[in-house]
C-alpha positions as CSV (number, residue, x, y, z in Angstrom):
1,M,197.5,104.0,73.7
2,E,198.4,107.0,75.9
3,M,195.5,109.1,76.9
4,I,196.7,112.4,75.5
5,D,197.6,110.8,72.2
6,H,194.0,109.6,71.8
7,L,192.8,113.2,72.3
8,L,195.3,115.0,70.1
9,D,195.1,112.4,67.3
10,T,191.4,113.1,67.0
11,M,191.5,116.9,67.3
12,N,189.1,117.5,64.4
13,E,186.5,115.0,65.6
14,D,184.0,114.7,68.5
15,R,185.8,113.2,71.5
16,I,184.8,111.5,74.8
17,L,187.1,110.2,77.4
18,F,186.1,109.1,80.9
19,L,189.1,109.0,83.2
20,S,189.2,107.4,86.6
21,G,192.0,109.1,88.4
22,G,191.5,107.8,92.0
23,P,191.6,107.4,94.9
24,E,191.6,103.7,94.2
25,S,188.4,102.2,95.3
26,H,185.2,100.6,94.1
27,L,184.4,104.0,92.5
28,S,187.4,104.3,90.2
29,R,187.5,101.2,88.1
30,R,188.5,102.0,84.5
31,S,189.2,104.7,81.9
32,M,187.4,104.5,78.5
33,F,187.7,106.3,75.2
34,A,184.6,106.3,73.0
35,K,184.6,104.8,69.5
36,G,182.0,104.5,66.8
37,M,180.4,107.9,67.3
38,K,178.1,108.1,64.2
39,M,174.9,109.4,65.9
40,R,174.2,112.1,68.4
41,V,171.5,114.1,70.1
42,V,171.9,117.9,70.6
43,V,169.4,119.6,73.0
44,T,168.9,123.3,72.7
45,Q,167.0,125.9,74.7
46,P,163.5,126.7,73.3
47,H,162.1,130.2,73.5
48,I,160.7,130.4,77.0
49,E,159.4,133.7,78.4
50,Q,161.5,134.6,81.4
51,Q,159.9,135.1,84.7
52,L,159.3,138.7,85.7
53,T,161.7,140.0,88.3
54,H,161.0,138.6,91.8
55,S,162.9,137.5,94.8
56,P,162.8,133.9,95.9
57,L,165.3,134.9,98.7
58,N,162.4,137.0,100.1
59,G,159.8,134.3,99.8
60,E,158.6,135.1,96.2
61,T,159.2,131.7,94.6
62,K,156.9,131.4,91.6
63,L,156.0,127.8,90.6
64,Y,155.6,127.1,86.9
65,T,154.5,123.7,85.6
66,Q,153.1,124.6,82.1
67,K,156.2,124.9,80.0
68,K,157.5,124.2,76.5
69,P,159.1,120.8,75.9
70,I,162.8,120.1,75.6
71,E,163.8,120.6,72.0
72,A,166.4,118.2,70.5
73,V,167.7,117.0,67.2
74,L,168.9,113.5,66.3
75,Q,171.8,113.6,63.9
76,N,173.8,111.1,61.8
77,K,177.3,111.6,60.6
78,N,177.7,111.4,56.8
79,D,181.0,112.3,55.0
80,G,182.3,114.0,58.1
81,L,179.2,116.2,58.6
82,W,176.3,115.9,61.1
83,E,172.9,115.8,59.4
84,T,169.6,116.0,61.3
85,S,167.3,113.0,60.8
86,H,164.7,113.5,63.5
87,L,163.3,116.3,65.7
88,L,162.5,115.3,69.3
89,N,160.3,117.0,71.9
90,A,160.2,115.7,75.5
91,N,158.8,116.9,78.8
92,G,161.8,115.7,80.8
93,I,165.2,114.1,80.7
94,D,163.7,110.6,81.3
95,E,161.2,111.0,78.5
96,L,164.0,112.2,76.1
97,F,166.1,109.1,76.9
98,R,163.0,106.8,76.4
99,M,162.5,108.4,72.9
100,L,166.0,107.2,71.9
101,K,165.2,103.5,72.5
102,D,163.9,103.0,68.9
103,H,167.1,104.5,67.5
104,T,169.5,102.5,69.7
105,P,170.8,99.0,69.3
106,R,170.8,97.1,72.6
107,S,174.6,96.8,72.5
108,S,175.0,100.6,72.4
109,V,174.8,103.3,75.1
110,W,174.5,107.1,75.0
111,A,177.2,109.2,76.5
112,G,177.8,112.9,76.9
113,A,176.9,115.9,79.1
114,L,173.8,117.5,80.5
115,A,173.8,121.2,81.3
116,Y,172.6,122.4,84.7
117,D,170.0,124.5,83.0
118,L,167.9,121.4,82.3
119,V,166.7,122.1,85.8
120,Q,163.9,123.9,84.0
121,W,162.4,120.4,83.3
122,T,163.2,118.7,86.6
123,Q,161.9,121.5,89.0
124,P,158.6,123.3,88.8
125,L,160.0,126.7,88.0
126,A,160.9,129.0,85.2
127,L,164.1,131.0,85.3
128,Q,164.4,134.8,85.5
129,H,167.7,134.4,83.6
130,P,167.2,131.5,81.1
131,P,169.7,130.6,78.4
132,N,169.3,132.3,75.1
133,P,167.1,130.4,72.6
134,G,169.3,127.9,70.7
135,E,171.9,127.6,73.5
136,I,173.2,124.0,73.9
137,L,171.7,122.2,77.0
138,A,173.0,118.7,76.2
139,V,175.0,116.8,73.7
140,L,175.1,113.0,73.7
141,W,176.5,110.4,71.3
142,Q,175.5,106.9,70.6
143,I,178.5,104.8,71.5
144,D,178.9,101.4,69.8
145,E,182.3,100.6,71.3
146,W,184.6,101.6,74.1
147,E,188.4,101.3,74.2
148,E,189.8,100.9,77.6
149,C,192.8,103.2,78.1
150,D,196.1,102.6,79.9
151,V,196.3,105.9,81.8
152,I,199.8,106.8,80.9
153,I,199.9,110.5,81.2
154,P,202.9,112.4,80.0
155,E,203.9,115.5,81.9
156,P,202.6,118.4,79.9
157,P,204.5,121.7,79.7
158,M,203.7,124.3,82.3
159,P,200.9,126.7,81.3
160,F,202.1,130.0,80.0
161,R,200.6,133.1,81.5
162,I,197.7,134.5,79.5
163,E,196.1,137.8,80.3
164,G,192.4,138.8,80.2
165,E,190.8,136.8,83.0
166,T,187.6,138.4,84.5
167,T,185.4,137.4,87.4
168,S,181.6,137.8,87.8
169,H,181.9,139.2,91.4
170,T,184.4,141.0,93.4
171,D,185.3,139.5,96.8
172,N,183.2,142.2,98.5
173,E,180.2,141.4,96.2
174,H,180.6,137.7,96.9
175,A,180.7,138.3,100.7
176,E,177.6,140.5,100.5
177,I,175.7,137.6,98.7
178,V,176.7,135.3,101.5
179,R,175.2,137.8,104.0
180,R,172.0,138.1,101.9
181,V,171.6,134.3,101.9
182,K,172.1,134.2,105.7
183,N,169.3,136.8,106.0
184,S,167.0,134.6,103.9
185,I,167.8,131.6,106.1
186,T,167.1,133.7,109.3
187,S,163.7,134.6,107.9
188,G,162.9,130.9,107.2
189,E,162.9,130.9,103.4
190,L,165.6,128.3,102.9
191,Y,168.1,126.1,104.8
192,Q,171.2,126.1,102.6
193,L,172.2,127.5,99.2
194,N,175.2,126.8,97.0
195,F,176.3,130.0,95.2
196,G,178.7,129.8,92.2
197,R,181.2,132.5,91.2
198,T,182.5,132.7,87.7
199,W,186.0,133.3,86.2
200,S,186.4,133.6,82.5
201,G,189.3,134.3,80.1
202,P,191.0,133.3,76.8
203,L,192.7,129.9,76.5
204,G,196.1,129.8,74.8
205,E,196.0,126.0,74.0
206,D,193.7,123.2,73.1
207,P,191.4,122.1,76.0
208,A,192.7,118.6,75.6
209,I,196.1,119.8,76.8
210,I,194.5,121.5,79.8
211,F,192.7,118.3,80.6
212,N,196.0,116.4,80.4
213,R,197.5,118.9,82.9
214,L,194.6,118.6,85.3
215,A,194.8,114.8,85.1
216,I,198.2,115.1,86.7
217,S,197.8,118.0,89.0
218,N,194.2,117.3,90.2
219,P,193.3,113.7,89.6
220,A,189.7,112.6,90.5
221,P,187.6,109.4,90.1
222,F,185.0,111.0,87.8
223,S,187.1,113.0,85.4
224,G,186.1,113.4,81.8
225,F,186.8,115.2,78.5
226,I,184.1,115.9,75.9
227,Q,184.4,117.9,72.7
228,A,181.9,118.6,69.9
229,E,184.2,120.2,67.3
230,D,181.6,121.6,65.0
231,L,179.6,123.1,68.0
232,G,182.7,124.8,69.3
233,L,182.3,123.2,72.7
234,A,184.7,121.4,75.0
235,L,184.2,120.3,78.6
236,V,187.2,119.5,80.9
237,S,186.1,118.0,84.2
238,S,188.2,116.8,87.2
239,S,185.1,115.9,89.2
240,P,185.4,113.9,92.5
241,E,181.6,113.6,92.7
242,I,179.1,111.1,91.4
243,L,175.5,112.0,90.9
244,L,174.1,108.6,90.1
245,E,175.1,105.0,89.5
246,T,172.5,102.5,88.5
247,K,173.1,98.7,88.2
248,G,170.1,96.6,87.7
249,D,167.6,97.7,90.4
250,E,170.3,99.2,92.7
251,V,170.9,102.9,92.7
252,M,173.5,104.9,94.5
253,T,174.4,108.6,94.9
254,A,177.4,109.9,96.8
255,P,177.0,113.5,97.9
256,I,180.0,115.6,98.9
257,K,179.7,118.4,101.4
258,G,182.3,119.6,103.8
259,T,185.8,120.6,102.7
260,R,189.3,121.2,104.1
261,P,192.6,121.7,102.3
262,R,195.3,119.0,102.5
263,G,198.0,119.4,105.1
264,S,201.7,120.3,104.6
265,D,202.6,117.1,106.5
266,T,200.9,114.0,108.1
267,D,200.3,115.7,111.4
268,Q,198.7,118.8,110.0
269,E,196.7,116.7,107.6
270,S,195.3,114.6,110.5
271,L,194.4,117.7,112.4
272,L,192.6,119.2,109.4
273,R,190.7,116.0,108.8
274,R,189.7,115.8,112.5
275,D,188.6,119.4,112.4
276,L,186.4,118.7,109.3
277,V,184.8,115.7,111.0
278,H,183.9,117.6,114.1
279,D,183.0,121.0,112.5
280,L,179.4,121.8,113.4
281,K,178.8,123.8,110.2
282,E,180.3,121.2,107.9
283,R,178.5,118.3,109.6
284,A,175.1,120.1,109.5
285,E,175.6,120.9,105.8
286,H,176.5,117.3,105.1
287,R,173.6,115.9,107.1
288,M,171.2,118.2,105.3
289,L,172.4,116.9,102.0
290,V,172.2,113.3,103.0
291,D,168.6,113.9,104.1
292,L,167.9,115.6,100.8
293,E,169.4,112.8,98.7
294,R,167.5,110.2,100.7
295,N,164.3,112.1,99.8
296,E,165.1,112.2,96.1
297,L,165.9,108.5,95.9
298,S,162.7,107.8,97.8
299,L,160.8,109.2,94.8
300,V,161.9,106.2,92.8
301,C,162.8,103.5,95.3
302,E,160.9,100.9,97.4
303,H,160.2,102.1,100.9
304,G,162.5,100.8,103.5
305,T,165.5,100.4,101.1
306,V,166.9,103.9,101.0
307,K,169.8,104.4,103.5
308,Q,173.1,106.0,104.1
309,S,175.4,103.0,103.4
310,R,178.9,104.7,103.7
311,F,180.4,107.8,105.3
312,D,184.0,108.7,104.6
313,V,186.6,111.4,104.3
314,E,187.9,111.3,100.8
315,A,191.3,112.9,100.2
316,Y,192.0,114.3,96.7
317,A,195.1,116.1,95.4
318,N,194.5,119.5,97.1
319,V,191.3,119.0,99.2
320,Q,189.6,116.5,101.5
321,H,185.8,116.1,101.7
322,L,183.1,114.5,103.7
323,V,181.4,112.0,101.4
324,S,178.4,109.8,102.0
325,Q,176.9,107.1,99.9
326,V,173.1,106.8,99.8
327,T,171.7,103.7,98.2
328,G,168.3,102.3,97.4
329,K,166.4,99.6,95.4
330,L,164.3,100.9,92.5
331,S,160.5,100.3,92.7
332,N,159.1,97.8,90.2
333,D,157.6,100.6,88.1
334,K,160.8,102.7,88.0
335,D,164.2,102.5,86.3
336,G,167.5,104.4,86.1
337,L,165.9,106.9,83.7
338,D,163.4,107.9,86.4
339,A,166.3,108.2,88.8
340,I,168.2,110.7,86.6
341,Q,165.0,112.8,86.4
342,A,164.5,112.7,90.2
343,L,168.1,113.6,91.2
344,F,169.2,116.1,88.5
345,P,170.8,118.5,89.2
346,G,172.7,117.2,92.2
347,G,171.5,118.6,95.6
348,S,175.1,119.2,96.7
349,I,175.4,122.0,94.2
350,T,171.9,123.5,94.8
351,G,171.1,123.3,98.5
352,C,167.6,122.8,100.1
353,P,164.7,123.0,99.9
354,K,165.7,122.3,96.4
355,T,163.0,124.1,94.4
356,V,163.3,127.3,96.4
357,V,167.1,127.4,96.2
358,C,167.2,126.7,92.5
359,A,165.0,129.7,92.0
360,A,167.2,131.7,94.4
361,I,170.4,130.6,92.7
362,D,169.0,132.0,89.4
363,E,168.2,135.3,91.3
364,L,171.7,135.6,92.8
365,E,173.9,134.4,90.0
366,G,172.0,136.4,87.4
367,K,172.8,134.1,84.4
368,P,172.6,130.5,83.3
369,R,175.1,128.1,84.8
370,S,175.4,126.2,81.5
371,F,177.3,122.9,82.0
372,W,178.9,123.7,85.4
373,T,177.1,121.5,88.0
374,G,175.4,119.6,85.3
375,S,176.4,116.0,84.7
376,M,178.7,114.0,82.4
377,G,178.3,110.3,81.9
378,W,176.6,107.5,80.1
379,V,173.3,105.6,80.1
380,N,171.8,102.5,78.6
381,V,168.3,103.7,77.5
382,H,166.9,100.2,77.4
383,N,167.5,99.3,81.1
384,G,168.4,102.6,82.7
385,E,171.8,101.5,83.8
386,G,174.6,104.1,83.8
387,T,176.9,106.4,85.7
388,W,176.8,110.2,85.9
389,N,179.1,112.6,87.6
390,I,178.5,116.2,88.8
391,M,180.5,118.6,86.8
392,I,182.3,120.5,89.6
393,R,186.0,121.3,89.1
394,T,185.0,121.9,85.4
395,L,186.2,124.1,82.6
396,E,183.7,124.9,79.9
397,A,185.5,126.0,76.7
398,R,183.9,127.7,73.7
399,K,185.5,128.3,70.3
400,C,184.9,131.5,68.4
401,D,186.9,132.8,65.4
402,N,189.2,129.8,65.9
403,K,190.1,130.9,69.4
404,W,189.1,129.2,72.7
405,K,187.6,131.0,75.6
406,G,187.1,129.3,79.0
407,T,184.8,129.6,81.9
408,V,185.3,128.2,85.4
409,M,182.9,128.3,88.3
410,A,183.3,127.4,91.9
411,G,181.2,127.9,95.0
412,G,180.2,126.4,98.3
413,G,177.2,125.7,100.5
414,I,176.1,128.7,102.5
415,T,174.4,128.0,105.8
416,I,173.6,130.1,108.8
417,E,177.0,129.3,110.3
418,S,178.9,130.6,107.2
419,I,181.5,133.3,107.6
420,P,181.4,135.5,104.4
421,E,185.1,136.0,104.1
422,A,185.7,132.2,104.6
423,E,183.2,131.4,101.9
424,V,184.9,133.7,99.5
425,A,188.3,132.2,100.2
426,E,186.9,128.6,99.8
427,S,185.5,129.4,96.3
428,I,188.8,131.0,95.3
429,W,191.0,128.0,96.3
430,K,188.5,125.6,94.8
431,A,188.9,127.3,91.5
432,A,192.7,127.8,91.7
433,A,193.7,124.5,90.1
434,L,191.6,125.1,87.1
435,R,192.6,128.7,86.8
436,R,196.3,127.7,87.0
437,A,195.9,125.0,84.4
438,C,194.3,127.6,82.1
439,G,197.2,129.9,82.5
440,W,195.2,132.6,84.3
441,L,197.2,132.2,87.5
442,T,201.0,132.2,87.3
443,P,202.7,129.0,88.4
444,E,204.4,131.0,91.2
445,T,201.0,131.7,92.7
446,T,200.8,130.2,96.2
447,M,199.7,126.6,95.7
448,L,197.7,124.5,98.2
449,P,199.5,121.5,99.8
450,K,199.2,118.3,97.8
451,G,198.9,114.8,99.2
452,E,198.3,111.2,98.3
453,L,194.8,110.2,97.4
454,G,193.0,108.2,100.1
455,I,189.7,107.2,101.8
456,Y,189.2,107.3,105.6
457,P,185.9,105.5,106.8
458,L,183.7,107.1,109.4
459,Y,180.8,105.8,111.5
460,L,177.4,105.8,109.9
461,E,175.0,108.2,111.4
462,Q,171.7,106.6,110.1
463,N,170.3,103.8,112.2
464,D,168.8,100.8,110.4
465,W,165.6,101.1,112.5
466,K,162.8,98.7,111.8
467,P,159.2,99.4,112.8
468,E,157.9,97.1,115.6
469,A,154.2,97.6,114.6
470,R,152.2,98.1,111.5
471,F,149.0,100.2,111.1
472,S,146.3,100.0,108.5
473,I,145.8,103.7,108.4
474,H,145.0,106.0,105.4
475,V,147.1,109.1,105.8
476,A,146.9,112.4,103.9
477,F,150.4,113.9,103.8
478,I,150.6,117.6,102.9
479,D,153.8,118.3,101.0
480,N,154.9,121.9,101.5
481,L,157.7,122.0,98.9
482,D,160.3,120.6,101.3
483,S,163.3,118.5,100.4
484,F,162.6,115.9,103.1
485,S,158.9,115.1,102.5
486,Y,159.4,111.7,100.9
487,N,161.6,110.5,103.8
488,I,158.4,111.0,105.9
489,V,156.2,109.3,103.3
490,H,158.5,106.3,103.2
491,A,158.5,106.1,107.0
492,L,154.7,106.0,107.0
493,K,154.7,103.3,104.4
494,Q,157.2,101.2,106.4
495,F,154.6,101.4,109.2
496,G,152.0,99.9,106.8
497,C,150.1,103.1,106.1
498,S,148.6,104.0,102.7
499,V,149.6,107.6,101.9
500,E,148.1,110.2,99.6
501,V,150.4,113.1,99.0
502,I,148.7,116.5,98.7
503,D,150.2,119.6,97.1
504,G,150.6,122.0,100.0
505,R,150.5,125.0,97.6
506,G,147.6,123.7,95.6
507,P,143.9,124.1,96.1
508,I,142.0,123.1,99.2
509,V,140.6,119.5,98.9
510,D,138.5,117.3,101.1
511,L,140.8,115.4,103.6
512,K,138.5,112.4,104.6
513,H,141.5,110.4,105.8
514,D,142.1,108.6,109.0
515,A,144.8,111.1,109.8
516,V,146.5,114.1,108.3
517,I,150.2,115.0,108.5
518,I,151.1,118.6,107.7
519,G,154.7,118.4,106.3
520,P,157.6,120.7,106.7
521,G,158.7,123.4,104.2
522,P,160.2,126.8,103.7
523,G,158.4,130.1,104.6
524,R,155.4,130.6,106.8
525,P,152.5,128.2,107.0
526,E,150.1,130.9,105.7
527,I,151.5,130.4,102.2
528,S,149.9,126.9,102.3
529,P,146.1,127.4,102.6
530,I,145.5,123.7,102.8
531,S,147.9,123.4,105.7
532,M,146.0,126.0,107.6
533,Y,142.7,124.4,106.7
534,A,143.9,121.0,108.0
535,T,144.4,122.4,111.4
536,T,140.6,122.9,111.7
537,L,139.8,119.2,111.0
538,S,138.4,116.8,113.6
539,Q,140.6,113.8,112.8
540,P,144.1,113.3,114.3
541,I,146.7,115.8,113.0
542,L,150.5,115.7,113.2
543,G,152.3,118.9,112.2
544,I,156.1,118.7,111.5
545,C,158.0,122.0,111.5
546,L,155.8,124.2,109.2
547,G,152.9,122.0,110.2
548,H,153.7,122.4,113.9
549,Q,153.7,126.2,113.3
550,A,150.3,126.1,111.5
551,I,148.8,124.3,114.5
552,G,150.3,126.9,116.9
553,I,149.0,129.8,114.9
554,R,145.5,128.3,114.7
555,H,145.4,128.0,118.5
556,G,146.5,131.6,119.2
557,M,150.3,131.4,119.3
558,E,152.6,133.8,117.4
559,L,155.3,132.8,114.9
560,I,158.5,134.8,115.2
561,E,162.2,134.6,114.1
562,S,164.0,132.5,116.7
563,P,165.6,134.7,119.3
564,L,168.4,132.1,119.6
565,G,169.0,132.0,115.8
566,P,168.2,129.5,113.1
567,V,169.2,125.8,113.5
568,H,169.5,123.7,110.4
569,G,170.7,120.1,110.1
570,V,171.9,120.0,113.8
571,P,171.0,117.3,116.2
572,C,169.7,119.0,119.4
573,E,168.5,117.9,122.8
574,I,164.7,118.1,123.0
575,V,163.6,118.3,126.7
576,A,160.1,116.7,126.9
577,D,157.8,116.1,129.9
578,G,156.3,112.9,128.4
579,T,152.7,114.2,128.0
580,G,153.0,114.5,124.2
581,L,154.2,112.1,121.6
582,M,157.7,111.9,123.1
583,K,156.7,109.3,125.6
584,E,160.3,108.5,126.6
585,G,160.9,112.1,127.5
586,S,164.1,113.9,126.3
587,A,165.8,112.8,123.1
588,T,168.2,114.0,120.4
589,M,166.4,115.3,117.3
590,T,167.6,117.1,114.2
591,R,166.2,120.6,113.8
592,Y,165.6,122.5,110.6
593,N,164.0,125.8,111.6
594,S,164.5,129.5,111.7
595,L,161.0,130.5,113.0
596,V,159.5,129.4,116.3
597,L,156.2,129.7,118.1
598,S,155.8,132.1,120.9
599,G,153.2,132.6,123.6
600,K,150.9,130.1,125.2
601,G,147.7,130.1,123.1
602,D,145.3,127.3,124.0
603,V,147.8,124.4,123.5
604,E,149.9,122.4,125.9
605,I,153.6,122.8,125.5
606,S,155.2,119.4,126.3
607,G,158.7,119.9,124.8
608,W,161.4,122.6,124.7
609,D,164.8,123.2,123.3
610,E,167.8,122.5,125.6
611,T,167.5,126.1,127.0
612,G,164.0,125.4,128.1
613,T,162.7,128.6,126.3
614,L,161.7,127.6,122.8
615,P,158.6,125.4,122.2
616,M,159.5,122.2,120.4
617,E,156.4,120.0,121.0
618,I,152.8,121.1,121.4
619,H,149.4,119.3,121.6
620,T,145.8,120.0,122.0
621,G,143.1,117.4,121.7
622,N,144.2,115.0,119.0
623,S,146.5,117.6,117.2
624,Y,150.2,117.3,117.8
625,G,153.1,119.5,116.6
626,I,156.8,119.0,116.7
627,Q,159.4,121.6,115.7
628,F,162.0,119.1,114.6
629,H,162.5,116.3,111.9
630,P,161.9,112.8,113.2
631,E,162.9,111.3,109.9
632,S,166.4,112.8,109.7
633,I,169.5,110.6,110.0
634,G,170.4,112.8,113.0
635,S,167.2,111.8,114.9
636,P,168.1,108.3,116.1
637,S,164.8,107.6,117.8
638,G,162.6,109.9,115.7
639,L,160.5,107.3,114.1
640,K,159.2,106.3,117.5
641,I,157.4,109.6,117.5
642,I,155.6,108.8,114.3
643,A,154.9,105.3,115.6
644,E,153.3,106.8,118.8
645,F,151.1,109.1,116.6
646,L,149.9,106.2,114.5
647,R,149.2,104.1,117.6
648,R,147.0,106.9,118.9
649,V,145.2,107.2,115.5
650,A,144.6,103.4,115.5
651,H,143.1,103.5,119.0
652,S,141.1,106.7,118.6
């Protein structure tokens, strides 16, 4: 049956369609229409006291772990009406799915959508601008049967112009937010933040018709249409991005960061693609995201299995993106439900360090995101297998008084290299296809060039490096709320170490380990008392970034904003004299820092940046500090530094 007929024939019922619109690859395999929807779960916002006004952008992130559980109702459909049979309370997305096992035949799956605002249960924070109590945070149906669809899409009529569109920010306000984020990056509070701008307006036709229009004008591999008729909710997504795919014990995420429009001809297209691949800002932003997703998969995967397995330019109707695939093998005690909890919401639409930027996004946007940048997909609650997209390029439609109103959001990753006016323009053209499909832009509005869908493979940046030695060393790793911590933990485990992870913002505890590694993180080291305490210990100490700064401060150096500006996600030449851990001398390492040590103190400086002016490696006695990330995909020989530290611990 034709796709649009499926949707229009069931206009008074709940509807789910997952549409694979290409480009043709292993990612876009089939299109499916849900059948047998007789049970559903609706998750709503409980009453949670909002955080008092504070500014994560200025280092005031407030952690909050004691929170009310997720509230959900399990409903059955009787005589066309949904009736509640069970009340469910869960402490996380994974726990909610596990509670559904007893209600789910092994032949059935759950499918639907998760709102971004479930971040309240995946990150240790409370929001300053939470959803209103009772607001829908997720709706999922038990699916007993799927019907595969022949994607025959008739050409819908052109949208008619409808007045009344509004936006959450003017262009000038949007540009000023970019400048505020850059100031926060300069002061060391975060590395990258994805800000979203909103456009809202009335809809003059059923959302299914708008979805049909987008399926032609803006096809994507993870498109979907969901409607809960009685809840007055419809979601129209033309998403190119996958959050998570789980098959057996294999998990995969495919982050997108880095964007260019399509070209007006083949030559211009090739130039734009080449410009994207070689753009310093875009590559740094993408590298940062790959490092973040490696970290999040490392929470649930066996050490040594998480890697960047593909790197491509993927070309969609109006834009082309840098896309990596990051894969891993689940640990024996983890499944795909744990993976959803670890990865949600996707790092490509938050930034990093993730906890800090989620709090800062709430500060800047000043309202809930609702379903934009949440996830649409399906899961088998018995084995954790499933597929979830990230709901970018998404229209959220709400019905009131028998009229539909729509909301579209679009944004981009803001880094220190961002140009405010360019970020504003990028958000506007990212939202243009959806706004045009809704009738808020006239068809005559200048359209971006459109091209054939395609995938263009690039070289992998991550080396498949294997440790040459193993060390039976018990290591305390101090986690300072960074988005790369578990990449370091996994590297230590690959070397044979046993690792105890210590909360860097928690209380001071005894560290009677063979060695202590003070991990990286946002802000200044003084916000982590245990990091500063660790610098006084007698056992071997390795400080990475924030840890390096803590060692320097302890030994009389000053910590200042870098006079040469912040560097985040960029491989840089580190010039070393060989007296520290960098025994081979100079090497390329990825830096994530805005602050640098200054002055001599009572340490030896053994490594500098390429200008020879900024300290990048220090040591004193058996304490070592490095102002770069050896675990990044952009640090090809970085793990040799960790190996050298462990060798010295073993021989001390």
